[in-house]
TIMIRO-489882 format. One record per residue: x, y, z of N, C-alpha, C in turn; residue number from 1; chain. Coordinates in steps of 0.02 Angstrom, whole numbers, plus 50000, padded with zeros to 5 digits. Layout:
! TIMIRO-489882
   neast   nnorth     nup   caeast   canorth    caup   ceast   cnorth     cup     i   ch
       X        Y       Z        X         Y       Z       X        Y       Z   NUM    A
...
This chain:
! TIMIRO-489882
   neast   nnorth     nup   caeast   canorth    caup   ceast   cnorth     cup     i   ch
   58076    58076   56041    58101     58097   55969   58071    58029   55935     1    A
   58035    58040   55879    58005     58012   55835   58032    58000   55767     2    A
   58051    57924   55761    58069     57894   55719   58043    57911   55630     3    A
   58080    57907   55571    58043     57927   55521   58028    57871   55481     4    A
   57961    57865   55459    57919     57832   55463   57914    57810   55369     5    A
   57929    57740   55332    57922     57748   55258   57851    57722   55231     6    A
   57840    57735   55178    57784     57715   55168   57794    57636   55122     7    A
   57742    57591   55115    57770     57523   55097   57806    57517   55046     8    A
   57773    57566   54979    57802     57575   54906   57879    57602   54927     9    A
   57893    57638   54975    57951     57677   54977   57999    57604   55015    10    A
   57951    57581   55044    58019     57517   55075   58034    57486   55042    11    A
   57996    57460   54980    58017     57400   54920   58064    57458   54880    12    A
   58065    57490   54872    58126     57523   54842   58186    57533   54870    13    A
   58181    57537   54932    58247     57550   54966   58290    57491   54957    14    A
   58215    57423   54998    58253     57368   54993   58288    57330   54913    15    A
   58247    57344   54847    58259     57332   54792   58316    57378   54765    16    A
   58340    57417   54799    58398     57459   54780   58460    57439   54826    17    A
   58452    57418   54880    58493     57379   54907   58534    57315   54899    18    A
   58462    57266   54867    58491     57211   54840   58527    57219   54791    19    A
   58492    57263   54726    58536     57268   54671   58603    57309   54670    20    A
   58621    57334   54745    58693     57366   54767   58743    57318   54767    21    A
   58689    57259   54808    58758     57198   54833   58745    57151   54768    22    A
   58698    57159   54738    58722     57094   54678   58770    57136   54643    23    A
   58780    57196   54627    58807     57232   54573   58897    57219   54604    24    A
   58900    57216   54696    58969     57217   54720   58983    57156   54691    25    A
   58950    57106   54692    58975     57023   54702   58988    57031   54633    26    A
   58965    57056   54579    58972     57043   54512   59028    57066   54504    27    A
   59065    57129   54531    59107     57155   54499   59169    57123   54542    28    A
   59163    57107   54603    59221     57060   54641   59241    56987   54597    29    A
   59190    56953   54588    59194     56896   54543   59247    56916   54478    30    A
   59221    56973   54452    59264     56983   54386   59308    57014   54413    31    A
   59356    57044   54459    59424     57061   54463   59452    56981   54480    32    A
   59413    56946   54526    59454     56877   54524   59469    56842   54477    33    A
   59432    56843   54449    59458     56800   54355   59500    56856   54308    34    A
   59493    56928   54313    59526     56939   54267   59615    56973   54307    35    A
   59619    56995   54373    59674     57023   54406   59728    56955   54425    36    A
   59774    56949   54364    59803     56897   54353   59892    56909   54386    37    A
   59921    56883   54416    59979     56922   54454   60031    56877   54371    38    A
   60074    56957   54370    60148     56933   54312   60182    56874   54349    39    A
   60212    56836   54311    60249     56798   54326   60326    56810   54293    40    A
   60353    56779   54310    60433     56775   54274   60461    56698   54266    41    A
   60493    56713   54191    60535     56647   54173   60602    56658   54132    42    A
   60625    56677   54176    60681     56694   54127   60731    56626   54102    43    A
   60769    56637   54051    60817     56562   54038   60873    56623   53998    44    A
   60934    56569   53979    60978     56595   53971   61010    56573   53906    45    A
   61032    56599   53847    61026     56577   53773   61072    56531   53771    46    A
   61138    56534   53819    61180     56482   53806   61219    56438   53872    47    A
   61208    56368   53869    61224     56324   53929   61325    56345   53911    48    A
   61340    56375   53986    61405     56377   53971   61443    56361   54023    49    A
   61487    56377   54077    61518     56343   54117   61553    56419   54173    50    A
   61584    56375   54223    61616     56413   54265   61587    56473   54302    51    A
   61618    56546   54273    61598     56607   54321   61533    56631   54254    52    A
   61540    56583   54216    61471     56619   54159   61425    56615   54197    53    A
   61343    56639   54186    61275     56648   54197   61249    56606   54157    54    A
   61191    56545   54194    61158     56511   54158   61107    56502   54200    55    A
   61057    56462   54166    60991     56476   54198   60987    56437   54260    56    A
   61034    56410   54291    61053     56376   54351   61085    56398   54399    57    A
   61128    56444   54373    61182     56490   54442   61150    56566   54440    58    A
   61094    56581   54376    61061     56638   54384   61018    56656   54444    59    A
   61028    56702   54503    61007     56727   54550   60941    56796   54554    60    A
   60958    56821   54515    60938     56899   54492   60928    56921   54451    61    A
   60898    56961   54433    60887     57005   54361   60824    57084   54376    62    A
   60846    57120   54355    60827     57183   54360   60763    57204   54279    63    A
   60707    57224   54305    60659     57221   54258   60642    57301   54252    64    A
   60620    57314   54187    60595     57394   54173   60542    57360   54127    65    A
   60487    57413   54162    60406     57385   54123   60383    57429   54102    66    A
   60358    57443   54042    60316     57497   54009   60247    57483   54003    67    A
   60200    57499   54034    60117     57505   54030   60099    57544   53993    68    A
   60064    57553   53948    60032     57591   53872   59934    57562   53856    69    A
   59903    57612   53876    59825     57607   53918   59815    57606   53835    70    A
   59792    57549   53787    59752     57556   53736   59793    57570   53668    71    A
   59847    57540   53668    59884     57556   53635   59944    57542   53638    72    A
   60014    57521   53581    60066     57482   53594   60119    57526   53612    73    A
   60180    57493   53639    60242     57543   53642   60246    57595   53599    74    A
   60272    57654   53645    60273     57707   53592   60372    57746   53603    75    A
   60389    57736   53564    60463     57772   53554   60484    57833   53602    76    A
   60410    57873   53578    60417     57934   53591   60397    57971   53665    77    A
   60366    57911   53681    60317     57940   53733   60318    57880   53810    78    A
   60328    57819   53792    60341     57748   53831   60378    57755   53881    79    A
   60363    57786   53953    60419     57775   54006   60406    57711   54032    80    A
   60450    57698   54074    60450     57614   54143   60394    57657   54211    81    A
   60345    57637   54195    60301     57675   54220   60252    57594   54276    82    A
   60276    57557   54236    60234     57493   54280   60285    57469   54331    83    A
   60368    57447   54289    60408     57433   54347   60467    57462   54313    84    A
   60505    57498   54390    60591     57529   54363   60646    57487   54411    85    A
   60682    57446   54366    60731     57419   54409   60688    57364   54452    86    A
   60652    57355   54439    60616     57314   54492   60668    57246   54500    87    A
   60682    57222   54542    60711     57163   54566   60670    57102   54569    88    A
   60701    57058   54536    60659     57001   54523   60706    56925   54541    89    A
   60718    56894   54598    60745     56841   54627   60730    56766   54615    90    A
   60794    56740   54644    60769     56669   54636   60822    56634   54694    91    A
   60780    56593   54740    60825     56580   54796   60877    56525   54769    92    A
   60948    56505   54772    61003     56432   54760   60974    56374   54777    93    A
   60952    56365   54715    60940     56284   54692   60871    56282   54691    94    A
   60823    56358   54699    60748     56335   54668   60726    56350   54597    95    A
   60648    56339   54598    60642     56345   54523   60610    56411   54502    96    A
   60560    56430   54552    60516     56499   54540   60560    56562   54539    97    A
   60547    56601   54513    60561     56677   54530   60505    56712   54583    98    A
   60547    56771   54623    60498     56804   54647   60507    56862   54634    99    A
   60461    56926   54676    60473     56996   54673   60395    57004   54710   100    A
   60427    57087   54742    60377     57105   54771   60388    57188   54776   101    A
   60332    57226   54774    60251     57184   54766   60239    57184   54707   102    A
   60177    57130   54713    60165     57093   54672   60122    57125   54610   103    A
   60124    57126   54543    60112     57162   54507   60049    57115   54465   104    A
   59994    57157   54437    59949     57101   54409   59911    57132   54325   105    A
   59928    57090   54284    59891     57095   54201   59850    57129   54202   106    A
   59832    57208   54163    59792     57231   54165   59724    57201   54127   107    A
   59670    57222   54161    59610     57187   54136   59573    57222   54082   108    A
   59593    57257   54059    59572     57301   54010   59629    57255   53937   109    A
   59585    57208   53895    59633     57174   53848   59663    57227   53791   110    A
   59650    57295   53799    59681     57329   53740   59745    57361   53773   111    A
   59751    57357   53843    59831     57378   53889   59898    57332   53850   112    A
   59942    57352   53872    59999     57312   53871   60054    57332   53889   113    A
   60103    57263   53893    60139     57309   53945   60210    57275   53912   114    A
   60240    57339   53904    60329     57313   53857   60385    57293   53909   115    A
   60414    57246   53922    60476     57207   53957   60527    57222   53947   116    A
   60583    57248   53979    60653     57233   53951   60685    57214   54031   117    A
   60740    57176   54020    60784     57137   54084   60864    57133   54082   118    A
   60880    57146   54139    60971     57143   54111   60975    57084   54180   119    A
   61037    57074   54182    61061     57032   54247   61128    57038   54238   120    A
   61179    57012   54322    61138     57029   54373   61111    57077   54395   121    A
   61059    57093   54453    61009     57170   54478   61068    57196   54494   122    A
   61054    57276   54484    61109     57308   54508   61190    57299   54504   123    A
   61209    57256   54436    61267     57255   54415   61307    57295   54420   124    A
   61388    57277   54453    61412     57347   54458   61440    57381   54395   125    A
   61442    57428   54376    61466     57473   54317   61421    57499   54268   126    A
   61373    57458   54286    61303     57479   54249   61253    57545   54276   127    A
   61247    57585   54255    61212     57624   54255   61142    57636   54199   128    A
   61085    57629   54247    61019     57642   54202   60996    57687   54190   129    A
   60940    57689   54135    60909     57745   54118   60886    57798   54175   130    A
   60866    57859   54175    60807     57868   54226   60729    57856   54212   131    A
   60689    57841   54271    60615     57825   54270   60584    57867   54219   132    A
   60608    57940   54205    60577     57983   54147   60600    57963   54097   133    A
   60639    57950   54061    60660     57940   54008   60631    57900   53971   134    A
   60621    57920   53917    60567     57879   53850   60581    57843   53796   135    A
   60555    57810   53768    60570     57760   53723   60586    57695   53752   136    A
   60658    57671   53715    60674     57604   53714   60746    57639   53748   137    A
   60746    57599   53803    60783     57597   53892   60863    57601   53840   138    A
   60921    57639   53892    60985     57623   53864   61036    57639   53918   139    A
   61065    57575   53925    61126     57569   53996   61195    57577   53963   140    A
   61224    57636   54018    61318     57631   54014   61324    57567   54052   141    A
   61382    57546   54043    61421     57491   54063   61488    57494   54056   142    A
   61519    57513   54118    61597     57527   54131   61652    57460   54139   143    A
   61665    57402   54110    61688     57355   54135   61758    57386   54187   144    A
   61760    57344   54235    61797     57342   54295   61848    57310   54274   145    A
   61920    57342   54308    61997     57341   54264   61999    57255   54289   146    A
   61997    57246   54343    62015     57185   54380   61989    57123   54347   147    A
   62004    57057   54342    61981     56991   54279   61925    56980   54356   148    A
   61932    56984   54409    61912     56930   54472   61830    56994   54483   149    A
   61846    57052   54463    61804     57089   54487   61750    57098   54434   150    A
   61750    57080   54337    61718     57075   54300   61657    57023   54288   151    A
   61606    57028   54253    61548     56972   54268   61518    56992   54193   152    A
   61485    56906   54177    61439     56902   54137   61386    56964   54125   153    A
   61374    56992   54094    61326     57030   54099   61275    57021   54035   154    A
   61227    57000   54055    61148     56975   54021   61103    57035   53996   155    A
   61061    57017   53956    61005     57092   53926   60966    57011   53907   156    A
   60909    57060   53914    60849     57015   53872   60825    57014   53822   157    A
   60795    56981   53772    60773     57010   53695   60722    57038   53719   158    A
   60705    57099   53719    60640     57132   53708   60591    57086   53710   159    A
   60527    57100   53755    60473     57067   53739   60423    57129   53735   160    A
   60389    57142   53673    60356     57203   53666   60289    57176   53668   161    A
   60240    57213   53678    60166     57229   53697   60147    57158   53722   162    A
   60150    57145   53768    60127     57079   53808   60062    57080   53837   163    A
   60021    57044   53853    59968     57038   53881   59946    56986   53905   164    A
   59916    56971   53930    59904     56873   53985   59881    56844   53932   165    A
   59865    56877   53895    59826     56812   53824   59896    56788   53778   166    A
   59934    56826   53774    59989     56814   53719   60033    56776   53766   167    A
   60046    56746   53813    60086     56704   53854   60063    56688   53913   168    A
   59994    56690   53939    59964     56637   53995   59995    56672   54061   169    A
   60015    56734   54058    60031     56763   54116   60098    56761   54159   170    A
   60147    56730   54111    60217     56707   54125   60260    56752   54065   171    A
   60304    56795   54083    60351     56833   54070   60399    56785   54059   172    A
   60438    56759   53987    60470     56707   53976   60526    56755   53944   173    A
   60593    56772   53990    60635     56803   53969   60682    56758   53918   174    A
   60704    56787   53880    60753     56774   53860   60835    56793   53867   175    A
   60867    56765   53891    60936     56809   53915   61005    56809   53876   176    A
   61017    56865   53829    61069     56852   53801   61143    56882   53837   177    A
   61201    56841   53813    61273     56854   53842   61277    56944   53795   178    A
   61282    56978   53827    61287     57062   53803   61368    57065   53787   179    A
   61405    57044   53813    61494     57044   53800   61515    57003   53774   180    A
   61592    57007   53766    61632     56950   53711   61670    56919   53802   181    A
   61665    56834   53793    61693     56819   53817   61782    56800   53810   182    A
   61837    56820   53826    61900     56819   53802   61919    56757   53849   183    A
   61951    56715   53843    62004     56645   53872   62056    56655   53832   184    A
   62111    56656   53896    62166     56650   53877   62210    56586   53915   185    A
   62241    56548   53854    62272     56504   53885   62344    56509   53864   186    A
   62361    56477   53907    62464     56482   53897   62465    56414   53879   187    A
   62553    56401   53830    62566     56344   53809   62654    56349   53823   188    A
   62668    56292   53825    62757     56295   53817   62779    56283   53747   189    A
   62817    56330   53708    62801     56277   53650   62885    56232   53644   190    A
   62920    56230   53676    62993     56212   53704   62981    56160   53749   191    A
   63055    56127   53755    63061     56099   53811   63128    56115   53841   192    A
   63150    56167   53840    63219     56211   53864   63200    56220   53920   193    A
   63136    56257   53954    63147     56274   54032   63082    56282   54031   194    A
   63048    56262   54092    63001     56293   54120   62986    56367   54118   195    A
   62921    56397   54106    62905     56475   54120   62869    56494   54161   196    A
   62866    56537   54178    62816     56561   54247   62791    56624   54223   197    A
   62737    56658   54209    62698     56710   54197   62699    56743   54262   198    A
   62698    56783   54256    62713     56864   54318   62668    56907   54299   199    A
   62647    56923   54231    62595     56984   54241   62581    56958   54164   200    A
   62498    56981   54153    62455     56987   54079   62414    57037   54095   201    A
   62391    57059   54039    62329     57119   54038   62312    57108   53964   202    A
   62258    57157   53963    62236     57154   53890   62205    57244   53895   203    A
   62218    57278   53846    62211     57335   53825   62144    57342   53799   204    A
   62095    57375   53806    62007     57357   53786   61980    57418   53798   205    A
   61924    57420   53784    61873     57473   53784   61844    57464   53868   206    A
   61851    57529   53873    61832     57542   53936   61747    57548   53940   207    A
   61711    57563   53899    61650     57583   53928   61596    57610   53853   208    A
   61540    57605   53862    61500     57577   53803   61434    57579   53848   209    A
   61381    57596   53785    61307     57628   53789   61276    57561   53740   210    A
   61225    57507   53805    61182     57479   53776   61119    57509   53752   211    A
   61096    57480   53696    61017     57517   53679   60985    57481   53675   212    A
   60906    57462   53695    60879     57387   53667   60840    57438   53611   213    A
   60819    57386   53553    60789     57424   53498   60740    57365   53454   214    A
   60699    57374   53420    60661     57317   53398   60691    57272   53345   215    A
   60668    57225   53355    60697     57156   53330   60694    57156   53269   216    A
   60746    57120   53233    60754     57109   53157   60786    57065   53154   217    A
   60808    57042   53094    60831     56968   53079   60910    56994   53103   218    A
   60937    57023   53103    61015     57019   53130   61031    57037   53200   219    A
   60979    57055   53228    60987     57075   53312   60944    57055   53342   220    A
   60955    57036   53399    60926     57016   53470   60892    57060   53493   221    A
   60907    57150   53497    60863     57179   53500   60885    57224   53549   222    A
   60969    57226   53554    60998     57276   53553   61068    57289   53525   223    A
   61104    57339   53553    61159     57346   53508   61205    57393   53540   224    A
   61262    57399   53550    61305     57428   53588   61339    57484   53541   225    A
   61350    57552   53576    61381     57611   53532   61436    57650   53594   226    A
   61472    57658   53552    61542     57706   53594   61538    57784   53562   227    A
   61573    57821   53611    61585     57878   53603   61656    57871   53537   228    A
   61652    57944   53504    61700     57933   53456   61772    57955   53484   229    A
   61779    57980   53543    61842     57965   53577   61835    57890   53633   230    A
   61874    57841   53608    61826     57774   53647   61894    57770   53703   231    A
   61851    57773   53747    61891     57777   53847   61933    57702   53818   232    A
   61969    57718   53840    62026     57628   53858   62033    57616   53931   233    A
   62061    57547   53944    62073     57539   53999   62127    57468   54001   234    A
   62153    57447   54034    62224     57389   54048   62184    57352   54106   235    A
   62157    57289   54077    62125     57243   54098   62157    57201   54133   236    A
   62182    57157   54198    62220     57138   54232   62196    57076   54260   237    A
   62250    57014   54245    62232     56942   54254   62234    56951   54334   238    A
   62207    56909   54349    62201     56886   54422   62291    56839   54433   239    A
   62303    56802   54416    62348     56775   54437   62423    56819   54431   240    A
   62473    56804   54464    62531     56839   54450   62569    56796   54448   241    A
   62571    56725   54479    62639     56685   54464   62599    56621   54436   242    A
   62602    56607   54378    62578     56562   54333   62618    56513   54314   243    A
   62635    56461   54324    62663     56415   54299   62641    56367   54248   244    A
   62692    56373   54172    62696     56354   54117   62751    56287   54104   245    A
   62704    56213   54105    62739     56152   54105   62818    56161   54040   246    A
   62856    56125   54064    62919     56133   54020   62902    56086   53959   247    A
   62844    56034   53951    62818     55984   53894   62787    56026   53853   248    A
   62827    56049   53778    62763     56073   53756   62709    56022   53715   249    A
   62732    55977   53738    62646     55913   53729   62589    55922   53783   250    A
   62609    55971   53839    62569     55950   53875   62504    56014   53855   251    A
   62448    55999   53856    62387     56033   53851   62392    56103   53891   252    A
   62361    56139   53830    62364     56222   53857   62341    56239   53950   253    A
   62340    56284   53967    62335     56312   54022   62296    56372   54022   254    A
   62221    56347   54062    62181     56437   54069   62218    56474   54112   255    A
   62229    56524   54098    62268     56569   54127   62212    56639   54145   256    A
   62182    56651   54102    62114     56691   54166   62060    56700   54088   257    A
   62005    56716   54110    61956     56745   54078   61918    56809   54096   258    A
   61919    56843   54035    61867     56935   54038   61822    56920   54019   259    A
   61775    56976   54046    61724     56967   53997   61727    57051   53985   260    A
   61720    57065   53893    61745     57122   53891   61693    57148   53846   261    A
   61698    57219   53830    61647     57236   53791   61651    57224   53724   262    A
   61602    57201   53664    61610     57184   53592   61640    57241   53560   263    A
   61691    57262   53563    61730     57295   53517   61812    57278   53527   264    A
   61830    57257   53478    61899     57238   53466   61962    57272   53435   265    A
   61909    57315   53417    61966     57363   53359   62013    57383   53397   266    A
   62095    57380   53383    62163     57410   53427   62162    57380   53478   267    A
   62129    57334   53515    62160     57304   53575   62222    57258   53580   268    A
   62267    57248   53625    62317     57248   53631   62335    57189   53692   269    A
   62378    57154   53715    62383     57113   53762   62472    57135   53774   270    A
   62479    57116   53853    62549     57139   53874   62573    57062   53923   271    A
   62638    57039   53928    62629     57008   53937   62709    57005   53973   272    A
   62713    56978   54040    62789     56948   54068   62807    56889   54108   273    A
   62858    56868   54081    62887     56808   54089   62937    56779   54093   274    A
   62965    56737   54154    63025     56728   54164   63024    56666   54144   275    A
   63113    56664   54154    63132     56567   54117   63201    56550   54151   276    A
   63229    56509   54176    63295     56482   54189   63322    56476   54136   277    A
   63377    56537   54094    63438     56504   54054   63508    56488   54043   278    A
   63519    56493   53995    63608     56472   54010   63638    56524   54064   279    A
   63597    56588   54057    63643     56655   54108   63593    56652   54162   280    A
   63565    56611   54195    63527     56619   54243   63458    56648   54217   281    A
   63422    56681   54280    63340     56669   54251   63349    56749   54218   282    A
   63291    56724   54168    63278     56782   54100   63214    56815   54126   283    A
   63196    56881   54118    63137     56906   54124   63129    56940   54033   284    A
   63063    56924   54020    63043     56952   53937   62977    56974   53958   285    A
   62978    57034   53945    62925     57082   53935   62905    57104   53874   286    A
   62832    57098   53871    62823     57101   53785   62760    57144   53800   287    A
   62774    57223   53795    62700     57270   53788   62669    57304   53715   288    A
   62593    57287   53731    62555     57317   53677   62570    57275   53616   289    A
   62566    57227   53624    62549     57168   53557   62470    57167   53519   290    A
   62490    57156   53463    62414     57160   53431   62382    57081   53436   291    A
   62305    57082   53458    62277     57039   53472   62243    57031   53403   292    A
   62258    56943   53375    62229     56935   53322   62142    56958   53310   293    A
   62108    56906   53261    62039     56913   53263   61989    56958   53287   294    A
   62020    57038   53284    61983     57099   53346   61896    57100   53312   295    A
   61898    57081   53240    61828     57092   53225   61786    57013   53255   296    A
   61809    56979   53274    61750     56925   53308   61737    56955   53373   297    A
   61753    57011   53396    61728     57009   53452   61654    57055   53478   298    A
   61603    56989   53476    61552     56997   53461   61503    56988   53542   299    A
   61446    57041   53538    61387     57017   53586   61398    56919   53584   300    A
   61403    56900   53660    61402     56827   53665   61445    56785   53630   301    A
   61485    56811   53597    61545     56778   53566   61590    56741   53619   302    A
   61632    56691   53608    61676     56675   53659   61749    56667   53598   303    A
   61802    56696   53631    61855     56703   53582   61919    56675   53631   304    A
   61936    56609   53587    62004     56580   53632   62084    56612   53609   305    A
   62134    56635   53657    62167     56634   53632   62232    56609   53679   306    A
   62260    56546   53616    62337     56521   53651   62364    56539   53642   307    A
   62400    56581   53710    62507     56608   53710   62541    56568   53707   308    A
   62560    56529   53648    62622     56497   53626   62697    56529   53658   309    A
   62734    56496   53716    62786     56540   53740   62858    56502   53697   310    A
   62893    56513   53657    62970     56488   53656   63022    56521   53672   311    A
   63058    56494   53689    63131     56519   53702   63176    56568   53653   312    A
   63167    56521   53596    63199     56565   53534   63162    56594   53527   313    A
   63112    56590   53488    63059     56623   53454   63006    56688   53484   314    A
   63005    56658   53554    62962     56723   53589   62905    56678   53592   315    A
   62840    56718   53569    62763     56723   53583   62736    56729   53536   316    A
   62685    56678   53519    62646     56689   53480   62578    56687   53487   317    A
   62531    56700   53463    62468     56698   53484   62397    56654   53437   318    A
   62374    56597   53448    62330     56574   53406   62259    56569   53408   319    A
   62204    56621   53386    62159     56606   53400   62099    56570   53378   320    A
   62054    56548   53423    61984     56503   53399   61920    56548   53435   321    A
   61895    56548   53370    61818     56580   53411   61749    56575   53396   322    A
   61696    56572   53399    61635     56553   53371   61600    56608   53422   323    A
   61533    56635   53384    61493     56673   53401   61454    56620   53470   324    A
   61452    56561   53457    61399     56548   53523   61434    56515   53586   325    A
   61502    56541   53581    61545     56537   53663   61590    56458   53634   326    A
   61585    56441   53561    61620     56371   53570   61684    56384   53536   327    A
   61711    56336   53494    61779     56334   53447   61768    56364   53373   328    A
   61815    56378   53349    61815     56397   53278   61871    56391   53262   329    A
   61885    56435   53193    61926     56447   53147   61997    56469   53192   330    A
   62058    56467   53156    62120     56496   53181   62150    56561   53150   331    A
   62185    56579   53184    62235     56641   53162   62302    56653   53213   332    A
   62354    56690   53175    62407     56689   53228   62450    56739   53210   333    A
   62452    56784   53263    62509     56829   53265   62563    56829   53312   334    A
   62613    56856   53274    62691     56827   53324   62688    56895   53370   335    A
   62726    56867   53417    62757     56932   53465   62804    56964   53438   336    A
   62817    57032   53466    62891     57069   53450   62900    57108   53475   337    A
   62977    57139   53482    62989     57194   53526   63013    57180   53594   338    A
   63040    57124   53599    63049     57074   53650   63103    57130   53705   339    A
   63088    57125   53765    63140     57174   53817   63162    57136   53847   340    A
   63221    57115   53859    63248     57075   53929   63276    57117   53955   341    A
   63267    57076   54022    63296     57130   54092   63323    57090   54150   342    A
């Protein structure tokens, strides 16, 4: 069998074509290595808090939805989470870097953009995500757990719109906001007659709502809560069922419970059961559906401190201190009524 012979001219053409192909391949490879930069995450929490609140130090997971738009910006009518859908991003305890898999890369076309939304912790109990095919700004439905011990400090990010590698040097810097209202219940003995013991405490409040991300404006962090016309209610119960209140009225207030509730205080009430030793022995006092003052201060990320003062003769009064940044603020009082003795 005879081999195929090429003319000198043909041979040179083949060699030149091969060299050109190799050079082109090398050029394309080099360009990909320069432009294909992995996406990194650097979340921070809006305020330093304490205890069971999430901070930049104790937050270890978040969920990310990312929307890739090729050649244009985020479109509320057509954009979907086609780049990342509920992508878990984690940080080991004590570590400083956030990781996820599989690794995603910034688009090599500078006209392509990615819009990011995030929440924490990842797959939070009671949180229902939008479908992967839903278009426009994502909406989450959230149901607060009835037991205090099961409630969480839900975080959501300020949306990062139309990001490119050039806008942030490859790092997605989330600012995570507290989405709920933190309700702290303190108790104080208002007389020196007898030590009191709280055997039950609960708050009646909104059970579920819908959080929707939105465009940024001067009055918004990029999200808002909405509720159905017939608002579902739930009774949220404290973990402690045998809480001692010292006899000395000068004793500093004691923290009974901390709730993370939906920022809708309209019509919310509290119930309390306590007992003390009186002239006729142990007496049990029950107060049901008492109004909570300053319900208008229940805002996303706000801290509302309620101080429940118990007096053997006058009953229960509630003072509130609140601040939109989870601190201390002004005071307002409401007195307990409709006492039942049994």
